[in-house]
C-alpha positions in Angstrom: 16.9 9.2 -8.8 14.7 7.4 -11.3 11.1 6.8 -10.5 9.6 4.7 -13.2 9.4 6.7 -16.5 10.0 10.0 -14.8 12.4 11.7 -12.4 11.6 13.6 -9.2 12.7 16.8 -11.0 10.2 16.3 -13.9 8.2 19.4 -14.8 4.8 17.9 -14.0 6.0 16.8 -10.5 7.5 20.2 -9.8 4.3 22.0 -10.7 2.3 19.5 -8.5 4.6 20.1 -5.5 4.6 23.9 -6.0 0.8 23.8 -5.8 0.8 21.7 -2.6 3.2 24.1 -0.9 0.5 26.7 -1.1 -1.7 24.6 1.1 -0.2 24.5 4.7 -1.1 21.6 6.9 -3.8 22.0 9.6 -3.4 22.1 13.3 -5.2 19.4 15.3 -7.8 21.9 16.4 -8.4 23.3 12.9 -8.6 19.8 11.4 -11.2 18.8 14.0 -13.4 21.8 13.3 -13.3 21.5 9.5 -13.7 17.7 9.6 -16.6 17.9 12.0 -18.3 20.5 9.9 -17.8 18.5 6.8 -19.3 15.4 8.5 -22.4 17.5 9.4 -22.9 19.5 6.2 -21.0 17.7 3.5 -19.6 21.1 2.3 -17.3 20.5 -0.7 -15.0 23.4 0.4 -14.3 21.7 3.7 -13.6 18.5 1.9 -11.2 20.3 -0.4 -9.4 21.8 2.5 -8.9 18.5 4.2 -7.6 16.9 1.0 -5.1 19.7 0.3 -3.9 19.8 3.9 -3.0 16.1 3.7 -1.5 15.8 0.3 2.1 16.0 1.7 1.2 12.9 3.7 0.0 11.1 0.5 3.3 12.0 -1.3 5.3 10.7 1.6 3.5 7.3 1.3 3.7 7.3 -2.5 7.5 7.7 -2.4 7.8 4.5 -0.4 6.5 2.6 -3.5 8.7 4.6 -5.9 11.1 1.6 -6.6 8.2 -0.4 -8.2 8.8 1.5 -11.4 5.4 3.1 -11.5 5.0 6.8 -12.2 5.2 8.7 -9.0 2.3 10.9 -10.1 0.2 7.8 -10.7 1.0 6.6 -7.2 0.1 10.0 -5.7 -3.2 10.0 -7.7 -4.2 6.6 -6.4 -3.2 7.6 -2.9 -5.2 10.7 -3.1 -8.3 8.6 -4.0 -7.7 6.6 -0.9 -7.4 9.9 1.1 -10.8 11.1 -0.3 -12.4 7.8 0.7 -10.9 8.2 4.2 -12.3 11.7 4.5 -15.8 10.5 3.7 -15.6 8.0 6.6 -13.5 10.0 9.1 -15.1 10.7 12.5 -13.0 13.4 14.2 -14.8 13.1 17.5 -13.0 9.8 18.1 -9.8 11.8 18.9 -7.2 10.7 16.3 -5.8 12.7 13.4 -7.0 12.3 9.8 -3.6 11.1 8.7 -3.6 8.3 11.2 -7.0 7.1 10.0 -6.2 7.6 6.3 -2.9 5.8 6.2 -4.5 2.4 5.6 -6.8 3.8 2.9 -3.9 5.5 1.0 -1.7 2.4 1.2 -4.6 0.2 0.2 -5.5 2.1 -3.0 -1.8 2.4 -4.1 -1.2 -1.3 -3.6 -4.4 -2.3 -5.4 -3.3 -0.1 -8.3 0.2 -1.7 -8.4 -1.2 -5.3 -8.2 -3.6 -4.6 -11.1 -0.8 -3.2 -13.2 1.4 -6.2 -12.4 -1.4 -8.5 -13.6 -1.6 -6.6 -16.9 2.2 -6.8 -17.5 3.4 -9.4 -19.9 4.8 -12.3 -18.0 7.8 -14.3 -19.2 6.6 -16.8 -21.7 9.8 -18.5 -23.0 13.4 -19.5 -22.2 14.7 -16.2 -23.5 12.5 -14.2 -21.2 13.5 -16.3 -18.2 17.2 -16.0 -19.0 16.9 -12.2 -19.3 15.0 -11.9 -16.0 17.5 -14.2 -14.3 20.4 -12.1 -15.5 18.7 -8.9 -14.2 17.8 -10.4 -10.9 21.4 -11.5 -10.2 22.1 -7.8 -9.6 25.4 -7.8 -11.4 24.1 -5.6 -14.2 22.2 -3.2 -12.0 24.8 -0.3 -12.1 25.1 -0.5 -15.9 21.3 -0.7 -16.5 20.8 2.3 -14.1 23.3 4.3 -16.3 21.4 3.3 -19.4 18.1 4.3 -17.8 19.6 7.7 -17.1 20.6 8.1 -20.8 24.3 7.5 -20.4 26.4 5.7 -22.9 27.5 2.4 -21.5 29.9 -0.3 -22.9 28.1 -3.6 -22.3 30.6 -5.8 -24.2 32.2 -7.0 -21.0 28.8 -8.3 -19.7 27.0 -9.4 -22.9 29.0 -11.8 -25.0 28.6 -12.4 -28.8 26.8 -15.7 -27.9 24.4 -13.8 -25.6 23.6 -11.3 -28.4 23.1 -14.1 -30.8 20.6 -15.7 -28.4 18.7 -12.4 -28.0 20.2 -11.2 -24.7 20.9 -7.6 -25.8 21.0 -4.3 -23.9 17.6 -3.4 -25.3 16.1 -6.7 -24.2 17.5 -6.3 -20.7 16.2 -2.8 -20.5 12.7 -3.9 -21.7 12.5 -6.4 -18.9 14.1 -4.3 -16.2 10.9 -2.6 -15.0 9.1 -6.0 -14.7 11.9 -7.4 -12.5 12.1 -4.3 -10.3 8.3 -4.2 -9.8 8.1 -7.8 -8.8 11.0 -7.4 -6.3 9.6 -4.2 -4.9 6.1 -5.5 -4.4 7.4 -8.6 -2.7 9.4 -6.4 -0.4 6.3 -4.4 0.6 4.3 -7.5 1.2 6.9 -9.2 3.3 8.5 -6.3 5.2 5.8 -3.7 5.6 7.4 -0.7 7.4 10.7 -2.4 7.8 10.1 -5.2 10.2 10.2 -8.7 8.8 6.8 -10.3 8.5 5.9 -14.0 7.9 4.0 -14.8 4.8 0.4 -15.8 5.2 1.2 -19.5 4.4 4.0 -19.5 7.0 1.6 -18.2 9.6 -0.6 -21.2 9.0 2.0 -23.8 10.2 1.0 -26.5 12.7 0.4 -25.2 16.2 -0.2 -21.6 15.3 -3.5 -20.1 16.6 -5.9 -19.2 13.9 -6.5 -15.7 15.4 -2.8 -15.1 15.4 -2.6 -16.3 11.8 -5.3 -13.8 10.8 -3.4 -11.0 12.4 -0.3 -11.9 10.4 -2.4 -12.1 7.3 -3.6 -8.6 7.7 0.1 -7.4 7.3 0.2 -8.9 3.8 -0.6 -6.2 1.3 -2.0 -8.7 -1.1 -5.0 -9.2 1.2 -5.8 -5.6 2.1 -8.2 -5.0 -0.8 -10.5 -7.7 0.5 -10.6 -6.1 3.9 -11.7 -2.8 2.3 -14.7 -4.6 0.9 -16.0 -5.2 4.4 -15.6 -1.7 5.8 -18.8 -0.3 4.5 -20.9 -2.9 6.2 -19.3 -2.6 9.7 -21.0 -1.0 12.7 -19.2 2.0 14.3 -17.7 -0.3 17.0 -16.6 -2.9 14.6 -15.0 -0.3 12.3 -13.2 1.3 15.3 -11.9 -2.1 16.5 -10.7 -2.9 12.9 -8.8 0.4 12.6 -7.5 0.7 16.2 -6.8 -2.9 17.1 -6.5 -5.2 14.2 -4.8 -2.9 11.7 -3.0 -0.6 14.1 0.7 -0.7 14.7 0.0 0.5 18.3 -3.4 -1.2 19.2 -5.6 0.2 21.9 -6.5 -2.0 24.8 -9.9 -3.6 25.0 -10.6 -1.6 28.1 -9.7 1.7 26.5 -12.0 1.2 23.6 -14.9 0.1 25.9 -14.5 3.2 28.0 -14.8 5.7 25.0 -17.9 8.0 25.4 -19.4 6.8 22.1 -19.3 3.1 23.1 -19.4 2.6 26.9 -19.3 -1.2 26.8 -17.4 -3.7 28.8 -14.0 -5.1 28.0 -15.5 -8.5 27.4 -18.0 -7.0 24.9 -15.2 -5.4 22.9 -13.4 -8.7 22.9 -16.5 -10.4 21.5 -16.9 -7.8 18.8 -13.2 -8.2 17.8 -13.6 -11.9 17.4 -16.7 -11.2 15.3 -14.8 -8.8 13.0 -12.0 -11.3 12.6 -14.5 -14.0 11.5 -16.0 -11.5 9.0 -12.6 -11.0 7.5 -12.0 -14.8 7.4 -15.3 -15.3 5.5 -14.5 -12.6 3.0 -11.1 -14.1 2.3 -12.7 -17.5 1.8 -15.3 -16.1 -0.5 -12.8 -14.2 -2.6 -10.3 -17.0 -2.8 -7.6 -14.6 -1.7 -5.9 -17.3 0.3 -6.3 -21.1 -0.2 -4.7 -21.7 3.2 -7.2 -19.5 4.9 -10.1 -21.0 3.1 -9.3 -24.2 4.8 -10.1 -22.8 8.2 
């Protein structure tokens, strides 16, 4: 299986995985002890242990983006940066595992990396580029292009006519644009489908009659907006941060009552609801300032 410019069996990847196998994952109890000690002392060895124990988790997430055409090692590296950021902010006494807390950070850093790379890619600028991309996106050439990518000899004469070749639509031209087409489709799929369930786009969520709060919740599922949310996280209070992670961004959100009853908060259900509204408004302001969504800026 191809992953961008390298294969899963590449030497670099094999070495990386062999090193990770030497670092067994931590039990819940061990993770709690090490993470709590790191929070109190900032010991670099504890930080290193937490990183190594969770790299399998980073690899698993990175592989979900493999079809973008990016190097799998680049994806793992970006995800690892997200993991390190999560470790710095992780509060083990709140009762959830580091991997649960870090998932958002890992995905966020990978997706920011991919979007930046997409912006740096050369976009189609003429009729020939458009024709080549249209031919690739039709899917009819996918098996043949995959064989070419794997270094196999392929007879393309049945698919590329002499007129095509005269116009510049050659096997080399198709291969040069193949990565661009794959990356666009893959990022669109991540943004619209998330973990497999179909999501509305942000613009769809803003149709007449849709509550603004519900629209914001839909917007948070769009990976193109996640980097703006991360800007806010450093400035949130403990309760605001917890609500963001455990209600707004969670696939299985905690109830208002459950959050309010936690030992570190001890507030009423109504107070949690008020803070959640406040966090959503902060996100809305950030999106308006950044220009991430013209539709949202109109709220």
